[in-house]
C-alpha positions in Angstrom: -1.5 39.8 -5.5 2.3 39.4 -5.8 3.8 38.3 -9.1 5.1 34.8 -9.7 8.8 35.7 -9.3 8.2 37.6 -6.1 6.1 34.7 -4.8 8.9 32.3 -5.6 11.4 34.4 -3.7 9.1 34.5 -0.6 8.7 30.7 -0.8 12.5 30.2 -1.0 12.9 32.0 2.3 10.9 29.2 3.9 12.1 26.2 1.9 14.6 25.0 4.5 12.0 25.1 7.2 9.5 23.3 5.1 12.0 20.6 4.2 12.7 20.1 7.9 9.0 19.8 8.6 8.5 17.3 5.7 11.4 15.1 6.8 10.2 14.8 10.4 6.7 14.0 9.1 7.8 11.5 6.4 11.1 10.1 7.7 12.6 9.8 4.3 14.8 12.3 2.3 13.6 10.6 -0.9 10.1 12.1 -0.7 10.8 15.4 1.1 11.2 17.4 -2.1 7.9 16.0 -3.5 6.1 17.3 -0.4 7.8 20.7 -0.6 7.0 20.9 -4.4 3.4 20.2 -3.7 3.3 22.8 -1.0 4.8 25.3 -3.6 2.1 24.4 -6.1 -0.7 25.0 -3.6 1.0 28.3 -2.5 1.3 29.5 -6.1 -2.4 28.9 -6.7 -3.6 30.5 -3.5 -4.4 34.1 -2.7 -2.4 34.8 0.5 -2.6 38.5 0.5 -4.6 38.4 3.8 -2.3 35.9 5.5 -0.4 37.5 8.4 1.8 34.6 9.3 2.9 33.1 6.0 5.4 30.7 7.7 2.6 29.3 9.8 0.3 29.1 6.7 3.0 27.2 4.7 3.7 24.9 7.6 0.0 24.0 7.8 -0.1 23.3 4.0 3.0 21.2 4.2 1.6 19.2 7.1 -1.6 18.5 5.2 0.5 17.3 2.2 2.6 15.1 4.4 -0.5 13.7 6.2 -2.0 12.7 2.8 1.3 11.1 1.8 1.5 9.2 5.1 -2.0 7.9 4.7 -1.4 6.8 1.1 1.8 5.1 2.2 0.0 3.2 4.9 -2.9 2.2 2.6 -0.3 0.7 0.2 1.2 -1.1 3.3 4.7 0.3 2.5 7.5 -0.2 5.0 9.3 3.2 5.1 11.9 2.0 7.5 13.3 -0.7 5.2 12.5 0.8 1.7 13.3 4.5 2.3 15.1 5.5 5.4 18.0 3.1 5.3 18.2 2.2 1.6 21.4 3.5 0.1 22.0 3.3 -3.7 25.0 1.2 -4.8 28.2 3.2 -4.7 26.7 6.0 -2.6 28.6 7.5 0.3 26.3 7.5 3.4 28.5 10.1 5.1 28.3 12.5 2.2 24.5 12.0 2.0 24.2 12.9 5.6 26.3 16.0 5.1 24.1 17.1 2.2 21.0 16.5 4.3 22.2 17.8 7.7 19.3 20.3 7.9 16.9 17.3 7.8 18.3 14.7 10.2 16.3 15.5 13.3 18.6 18.2 14.6 16.0 19.3 17.2 15.3 16.0 18.7 17.2 12.7 19.3 18.4 11.8 15.9 17.9 8.5 14.2 16.4 6.8 17.3 13.4 9.1 17.2 12.7 8.9 13.5 12.7 5.1 13.7 10.1 5.2 16.5 8.1 7.9 14.6 7.7 5.4 11.8 5.6 3.2 14.2 3.0 5.9 14.7 -0.4 6.3 12.9 -0.3 9.2 10.4 -2.5 11.6 12.5 -0.5 10.7 15.7 2.8 11.5 14.0 1.5 14.8 12.5 0.1 15.9 15.9 3.3 15.0 17.8 5.7 16.5 15.3 3.9 19.8 14.9 3.4 20.3 18.6 6.5 18.8 20.2 9.0 19.6 17.5 7.6 22.8 16.0 5.7 24.4 18.9 2.3 24.6 17.1 -0.7 24.8 19.3 -3.4 22.1 19.3 -5.9 24.7 18.1 -3.7 25.1 15.0 -3.1 21.4 14.6 -6.8 20.4 15.0 -8.0 21.4 11.5 -5.0 19.7 9.9 -5.8 16.3 11.4 -9.6 16.9 11.2 -10.0 16.6 15.0 -11.0 18.9 17.9 -8.1 20.5 19.8 -8.7 18.0 22.7 -8.6 15.1 20.3 -5.4 16.5 18.7 -3.9 16.7 22.2 -4.7 13.1 22.8 -3.1 12.1 19.5 0.1 13.7 20.6 -0.2 12.1 24.0 -0.5 8.7 22.5 2.5 9.3 20.4 4.5 10.3 23.4 3.4 7.1 25.2 4.6 5.1 22.2 7.9 6.9 22.3 8.3 6.1 26.0 7.5 2.4 25.6 9.3 1.7 22.3 13.0 0.7 22.6 15.1 2.5 20.0 17.7 0.6 18.0 21.2 0.5 19.3 23.4 3.4 18.2 26.5 2.2 16.5 28.3 5.5 17.2 27.3 5.7 20.9 30.8 5.6 22.2 32.1 8.2 19.7 29.0 10.4 20.5 29.7 10.2 24.2 33.3 11.2 23.7 32.3 14.3 21.7 29.5 15.3 24.2 31.8 14.9 27.2 34.6 16.8 25.6 32.1 19.6 24.7 30.8 19.8 28.3 34.3 19.8 29.7 35.4 22.6 27.4 32.3 24.5 28.2 32.8 24.2 32.0 36.5 25.1 31.7 35.8 28.1 29.4 38.1 26.6 26.7 37.1 28.6 23.7 39.6 26.9 21.3 38.5 23.4 22.4 34.8 24.4 21.8 35.6 25.6 18.3 37.4 22.4 17.5 34.2 20.4 18.4 31.7 22.6 16.5 30.9 22.6 12.8 31.4 26.1 11.4 27.7 26.2 10.5 26.5 24.8 13.8 23.1 26.0 15.0 21.9 26.3 18.7 18.1 26.3 19.1 15.9 26.4 22.1 12.2 25.6 22.5 9.8 28.1 23.8 10.1 27.0 27.5 13.9 27.2 27.3 13.6 30.7 25.8 11.5 31.7 28.8 14.2 30.4 31.0 16.7 32.8 29.4 18.1 31.0 26.3 18.3 32.5 22.9 15.8 31.1 20.4 18.6 30.6 17.9 22.3 31.1 17.6 24.3 30.3 14.5 27.9 29.8 13.7 30.7 28.1 15.7 32.1 31.3 17.2 28.7 32.5 18.4 27.8 29.1 19.9 31.2 28.7 21.5 30.8 32.1 23.1 27.3 31.1 24.3 28.7 28.0 26.1 32.1 29.3 27.2 32.3 29.0 31.0 28.7 27.5 31.3 27.1 24.1 31.5 28.7 23.8 34.9 26.1 21.3 36.2 25.1 19.6 32.9 25.6 15.9 32.8 26.0 13.4 30.0 22.6 11.6 29.6 20.7 9.3 27.3 17.8 10.9 25.5 15.6 8.2 24.2 18.7 6.0 23.8 20.9 8.7 22.2 23.8 10.3 24.0 23.1 13.9 24.9 23.2 15.9 28.1 20.8 17.1 30.8 20.6 19.8 33.4 18.7 18.9 36.6 17.5 21.0 39.6 15.9 19.6 42.7 16.3 16.1 41.4 14.3 16.8 38.3 15.6 17.3 34.7 14.9 20.8 33.6 16.7 21.1 30.3 17.9 18.4 27.8 20.7 19.1 25.4 20.1 17.1 22.1 23.2 17.0 19.9 23.5 16.3 16.2 27.0 15.0 15.5 28.4 14.3 12.1 32.0 13.4 11.2 33.0 14.0 14.9 31.7 17.6 14.9 28.6 19.0 16.5 26.3 20.4 13.8 23.3 21.3 16.0 22.4 21.6 19.7 18.8 21.8 20.8 17.7 22.9 24.2 14.5 21.2 25.2 12.7 22.3 28.3 9.1 21.5 27.7 8.0 19.1 30.4 6.0 16.9 28.0 9.0 16.6 25.7 11.3 15.8 28.5 9.0 13.0 29.7 8.8 11.6 26.2 12.6 11.5 25.9 12.9 9.0 28.8 16.1 10.7 30.0 18.7 8.7 31.9 21.7 10.5 33.4 24.9 8.7 32.9 27.5 8.3 35.7 
């Protein structure tokens, strides 16, 4: 058994990941830390000496905590969209709030449009979809969390994707600005303009790829403006600006079919995250429309 201080250090290594999981599950920054704290309490009371994949174990615990919170919220008939996600305290600066929570604002998907649609899902559907489609967990791993068989868990995620395809996301107020940034990035990438790429990237930008994109040759994760700019310099030759579930991003197609989607998180005119999505089920759920 590790001592309390060592256990705390181990937990801190995974805190950012757990906050990301909790935000996507709950859709509200106001309750994320409650979920993470409860995960810590369960971790601190458990014997994990035989656990080989601690990150996976913690993710499972956090998912169960969030599922309980989602069910409790639904039983109280709360409206998370109005009361939590968009409610800003008087005198608060929304831009500053976003900067502080940039690791939580759906960097690996399609931004605010997706979180809004996720709020329409039943708790088990949301958990199954988020864990599989956003965090690459298998349905065998998800099944015990939602108390279903792997096949039933797959069906939950499938229903969630269907809801995503048929629900119209809210209009994006910054769509024009986002498109300008995305198109400037693609142009700089194609032209190999390293300086222009740097000017568009946040210094702490992160580039992530899902498991399918990694198999196609992408790096699983690249961090920092210089490293990401170097990765894209002279590339993205055939990528096109596209709408991903109503949010401006980009897509690469081959044989008339979208193979990879580029989901951008943009704050204050700079790109803070780029996610390469190549899983066919995810691409279908994004309802991608290539822009002329």
